[in-house]
C-alpha positions as CSV (number, residue, x, y, z in Angstrom):
1,M,0.1,0.1,0.1
2,A,1.2,3.4,-0.8
3,D,1.9,5.8,2.0
4,Q,-1.4,7.6,2.7
5,I,-3.8,8.8,5.3
6,Q,-7.8,8.9,5.2
7,R,-10.4,10.4,7.2
8,F,-13.6,8.4,8.2
9,S,-16.7,9.0,10.0
10,F,-19.7,6.9,11.4
11,A,-23.2,7.5,10.1
12,Q,-25.0,7.0,13.5
13,L,-22.1,7.7,16.0
14,P,-20.7,11.1,17.0
15,I,-17.1,10.1,16.5
16,R,-14.5,11.0,13.8
17,G,-11.4,9.1,12.7
18,E,-8.2,9.0,10.9
19,I,-6.2,6.1,9.6
20,V,-2.6,6.3,8.2
21,S,-0.2,3.8,6.7
22,L,3.5,4.5,6.1
23,Q,6.4,2.5,4.7
24,D,8.1,4.0,1.8
25,S,8.8,7.3,3.6
26,I,10.2,5.6,6.6
27,Q,12.6,3.6,4.5
28,T,13.8,6.9,2.6
29,I,14.2,8.7,6.0
30,C,16.1,5.9,7.6
31,D,18.3,5.3,4.6
32,Q,19.6,8.9,4.8
33,H,21.0,8.2,8.1
34,Q,22.9,5.4,9.9
35,Y,20.4,5.1,12.7
36,P,20.6,1.8,14.7
37,Q,18.0,-0.6,13.5
38,E,16.3,-0.9,17.0
39,V,15.5,2.8,17.3
40,R,13.9,2.8,13.7
41,H,10.8,1.3,15.4
42,L,10.4,4.6,17.5
43,L,11.0,6.8,14.4
44,A,8.4,4.9,12.5
45,E,5.9,5.5,15.3
46,C,6.5,9.1,15.6
47,L,6.3,9.6,11.8
48,A,2.9,8.0,11.9
49,A,1.7,10.0,14.8
50,C,3.0,13.3,13.2
51,A,1.2,12.5,10.0
52,L,-2.2,12.0,12.0
53,L,-1.6,15.3,13.9
54,A,-1.1,17.3,10.7
55,D,-4.3,15.9,9.1
56,I,-6.5,16.3,12.2
57,I,-5.4,19.8,12.8
58,K,-5.9,20.6,9.2
59,I,-3.9,23.9,8.7
60,E,-2.2,25.3,5.8
61,G,1.3,25.2,7.1
62,R,3.5,22.7,9.1
63,V,2.7,20.7,12.2
64,S,5.8,19.1,14.1
65,L,6.5,16.7,16.8
66,Q,9.6,17.1,19.0
67,L,10.7,14.6,21.7
68,Q,13.6,15.3,23.9
69,S,15.0,13.4,26.9
70,P,18.0,12.9,29.0
71,S,17.7,9.2,28.3
72,L,18.4,7.4,24.9
73,V,16.3,9.8,22.7
74,K,18.4,13.0,22.8
75,L,16.1,14.4,20.1
76,M,13.5,13.3,17.6
77,L,12.0,15.9,15.3
78,L,9.3,15.2,12.8
79,E,7.6,17.6,10.4
80,V,4.5,17.2,8.2
81,D,3.0,20.0,6.0
82,H,-0.4,20.4,4.5
83,H,0.9,18.9,1.3
84,G,1.6,15.5,2.9
85,H,5.4,16.1,2.8
86,I,7.0,14.6,5.7
87,R,10.5,14.5,7.1
88,G,12.2,13.5,10.4
89,L,15.5,13.3,12.3
90,L,16.8,11.3,15.3
91,Q,19.7,11.9,17.7
92,V,20.5,9.6,20.4
93,N,22.6,10.2,23.6
94,E,25.8,8.1,23.2
95,E,25.9,7.7,27.0
96,S,22.6,5.8,27.0
97,A,23.3,3.7,23.9
98,H,23.6,0.6,26.1
99,L,19.8,0.7,26.5
100,I,19.6,-0.3,22.8
101,S,21.5,-3.5,23.1
102,D,20.2,-4.2,26.8
103,Q,16.7,-4.7,25.6
104,S,14.1,-4.4,22.8
105,F,12.0,-1.5,22.0
106,D,10.9,0.2,25.2
107,F,9.4,3.7,24.8
108,S,9.2,4.7,28.4
109,R,12.7,3.9,29.2
110,W,14.1,5.3,26.0
111,T,12.3,8.7,26.7
112,H,12.3,8.7,30.6
113,G,12.3,12.1,31.9
114,G,11.7,13.8,28.6
115,Q,8.9,16.0,27.0
116,M,7.1,16.4,23.7
117,A,6.4,19.5,21.9
118,I,3.7,19.7,19.5
119,T,4.0,22.8,17.3
120,I,1.3,24.2,14.8
121,D,3.0,26.5,12.6
122,P,0.5,28.0,10.0
123,D,1.6,29.8,6.8
124,K,-0.6,32.8,8.0
125,G,-1.4,33.3,11.7
126,Q,-0.1,32.7,15.1
127,R,2.3,29.8,15.9
128,Y,1.1,27.7,18.7
129,Q,3.0,25.2,20.8
130,G,1.8,22.6,23.4
131,I,4.1,20.6,25.6
132,V,3.4,17.3,27.4
133,P,5.6,15.2,29.5
134,L,6.7,11.7,28.3
135,D,5.6,9.9,31.2
136,K,3.5,7.1,29.7
137,T,4.4,3.7,28.5
138,S,3.7,4.5,24.8
139,L,3.7,7.4,22.4
140,A,0.0,7.0,21.6
141,E,-0.9,7.5,25.4
142,C,1.1,10.8,25.6
143,L,-0.7,12.0,22.5
144,E,-4.0,11.0,24.1
145,D,-3.1,13.2,27.0
146,Y,-2.4,16.1,24.8
147,F,-5.9,15.8,23.2
148,N,-7.6,15.2,26.4
149,L,-6.1,18.4,27.9
150,S,-6.2,20.8,24.8
151,E,-9.6,19.7,23.3
152,Q,-11.0,17.9,26.3
153,L,-12.7,15.3,24.0
154,P,-12.5,11.5,24.5
155,T,-9.6,10.5,22.2
156,H,-8.0,7.1,21.4
157,I,-4.8,6.5,19.4
158,K,-3.4,3.2,18.3
159,I,0.0,3.1,16.5
160,I,1.5,-0.2,15.4
161,A,5.0,-0.1,13.9
162,N,8.4,-2.1,13.3
163,Q,11.5,-1.0,11.8
164,Q,10.1,-0.9,8.3
165,Q,6.4,0.4,8.5
166,A,4.1,1.9,10.7
167,F,0.1,2.2,11.0
168,G,-2.0,4.5,13.0
169,I,-5.7,5.1,13.8
170,F,-7.1,7.9,15.7
171,L,-10.8,8.2,17.0
172,Q,-12.3,11.1,18.8
173,S,-15.8,12.0,20.0
174,L,-17.3,15.0,18.3
175,P,-18.3,18.0,20.3
176,Q,-21.9,17.8,21.7
177,E,-24.1,20.3,20.3
178,A,-26.4,21.9,22.6
179,A,-29.6,20.7,20.6
180,S,-28.3,17.1,20.1
181,S,-30.7,14.2,21.4
182,V,-27.5,12.1,22.2
183,G,-26.7,12.5,25.9
184,N,-23.0,12.2,27.3
185,E,-23.6,8.7,28.6
186,E,-24.6,7.4,25.1
187,T,-21.6,9.3,23.6
188,Q,-19.3,7.7,26.0
189,Q,-20.8,4.3,25.3
190,A,-20.3,4.8,21.6
191,F,-16.7,5.8,22.1
192,D,-16.0,2.9,24.5
193,H,-17.6,0.5,21.8
194,V,-15.4,1.6,18.8
195,T,-12.2,1.8,20.9
196,A,-12.7,-1.8,22.2
197,L,-13.1,-2.7,18.5
198,T,-9.8,-1.0,17.8
199,Q,-8.0,-2.9,20.6
200,T,-8.7,-6.1,18.7
201,L,-6.4,-5.0,15.8
202,G,-3.1,-6.7,15.3
203,A,0.1,-6.0,13.4
204,E,-0.6,-8.7,10.7
205,E,-4.1,-7.0,9.8
206,A,-2.7,-3.6,10.2
207,F,0.1,-4.0,7.6
208,A,-1.7,-6.3,5.3
209,L,-5.1,-5.0,4.9
210,S,-6.2,-1.9,2.8
211,H,-7.8,1.0,4.8
212,E,-11.2,0.1,3.4
213,D,-11.0,-3.5,4.3
214,L,-9.5,-3.0,7.7
215,L,-12.4,-0.5,8.7
216,Y,-14.9,-2.9,7.3
217,R,-13.4,-5.5,9.5
218,L,-13.4,-3.4,12.6
219,F,-16.6,-1.7,12.3
220,H,-18.9,-3.5,9.7
221,Q,-21.9,-3.2,12.0
222,D,-21.6,0.5,12.5
223,E,-21.9,2.0,8.7
224,V,-18.5,3.7,8.2
225,S,-17.8,6.3,5.4
226,I,-14.2,6.6,4.3
227,Y,-13.0,9.6,2.4
228,P,-10.6,9.9,-0.3
229,A,-7.0,9.1,0.4
230,K,-4.2,11.6,0.8
231,A,-0.7,10.9,-0.2
232,I,2.2,11.1,2.2
233,E,5.7,11.2,0.9
234,F,9.1,12.3,2.1
235,Q,10.3,15.6,1.0
236,C,12.7,18.0,2.6
237,S,12.1,21.8,2.6
238,C,15.8,22.7,2.5
239,S,17.2,24.3,-0.4
240,R,20.2,26.2,-1.5
241,E,18.4,29.4,-1.5
242,R,17.4,28.8,2.2
243,N,20.9,28.0,3.0
244,M,22.1,31.2,1.5
245,A,19.5,33.0,3.4
246,A,20.9,31.4,6.7
247,L,24.3,32.5,5.8
248,T,23.1,36.2,5.7
249,T,22.3,36.0,9.4
250,L,26.0,35.5,10.3
251,D,28.4,38.2,11.0
252,P,30.4,39.1,7.7
253,S,33.7,38.7,9.6
254,E,32.8,35.2,10.7
255,L,31.9,34.1,7.2
256,M,35.2,35.6,5.8
257,G,37.0,33.6,8.7
258,I,35.5,30.5,7.7
259,V,36.2,31.0,4.0
260,E,39.9,32.1,4.7
261,E,40.5,28.9,6.9
262,Q,38.5,26.4,4.8
263,G,38.4,28.0,1.3
264,E,34.5,27.3,1.2
265,I,31.5,26.8,3.5
266,E,29.8,23.5,3.6
267,M,26.1,23.2,5.0
268,I,24.6,19.7,5.5
269,C,21.0,19.4,6.3
270,D,20.2,17.4,9.5
271,F,17.0,16.0,7.9
272,C,18.1,14.6,4.4
273,S,22.0,15.0,4.6
274,N,21.8,17.0,1.5
275,K,25.2,19.1,1.2
276,E,25.6,22.4,-0.3
277,V,29.0,24.1,-0.8
278,F,29.6,27.8,-1.2
279,N,32.9,28.8,-2.5
280,R,34.8,32.0,-2.0
281,Q,33.4,33.9,-5.0
282,E,29.7,33.1,-3.8
283,I,30.3,34.3,-0.5
284,M,31.7,37.5,-1.7
285,A,28.9,38.0,-3.9
286,L,26.6,37.6,-1.1
287,L,28.2,39.9,1.2
288,T,28.3,42.5,-1.5
289,A,24.6,42.2,-2.2
290,E,24.0,42.2,1.6
291,A,26.0,45.4,1.8
292,D,24.4,47.1,-1.2
293,Q,20.9,46.1,0.3
294,G,21.8,47.9,3.5
295,T,22.8,50.9,1.8
296,V,19.7,51.2,-0.2
297,N,17.7,50.7,3.0
């Protein structure tokens, strides 16, 4: 199955859902770095989670997920934009690297004492960031805490991953309208019902079935409508132009010092490992253009 995310809803239940499957983008991101095989499981989980967040929040812009801890996971940063372009990076604390060989995947131990920042960065409008502690046994539980606090709506998230692929499903009660004939107790019962069905889902089905077949297997008694798929693919937003703009923020004497010492300036993207090299002539032209611009202003 191609990397994709889809929204779904229930005809008779006040619940919305999202479902995502990733494989190619995970492989692309992992192939760009020499990540230990064991931690790729966590990267896959986080990529699926970030894709779900971006589609749920629905803004024109970017949604990012950042995990930091004093344990194994020094930094995990994932980004997804409204086009479905996804990228991510992982840095581990070398002094905690023994946790990789000591045991299999353990989210709570690998992120012990850490926190997760969820950043909503619209192309137009105000940037928002929410922070939650990484004090649960799974990433999904930490994300549920975020939604329960920020939206105060019952939310269930299930993520299944291995080192090559990831699957995620999101369920959330819809806000109850004042004129609704459905009471709080009925809404909670409906939510508990679909959550219990989701808990029966295993990795074999999650990775083998299409979204349509999987939702039918889970909720065939509840009349589910699934909406058109949106493609998810790796694409990095770095560019030579952005790197050039970043260089203009440095002090001219610092730039010239690097050029005098090294003969050129090399910039490597942390996300995709793309390398851009700027020679002496390009740096001089950049500094001249900046000086001319400053004179005009």
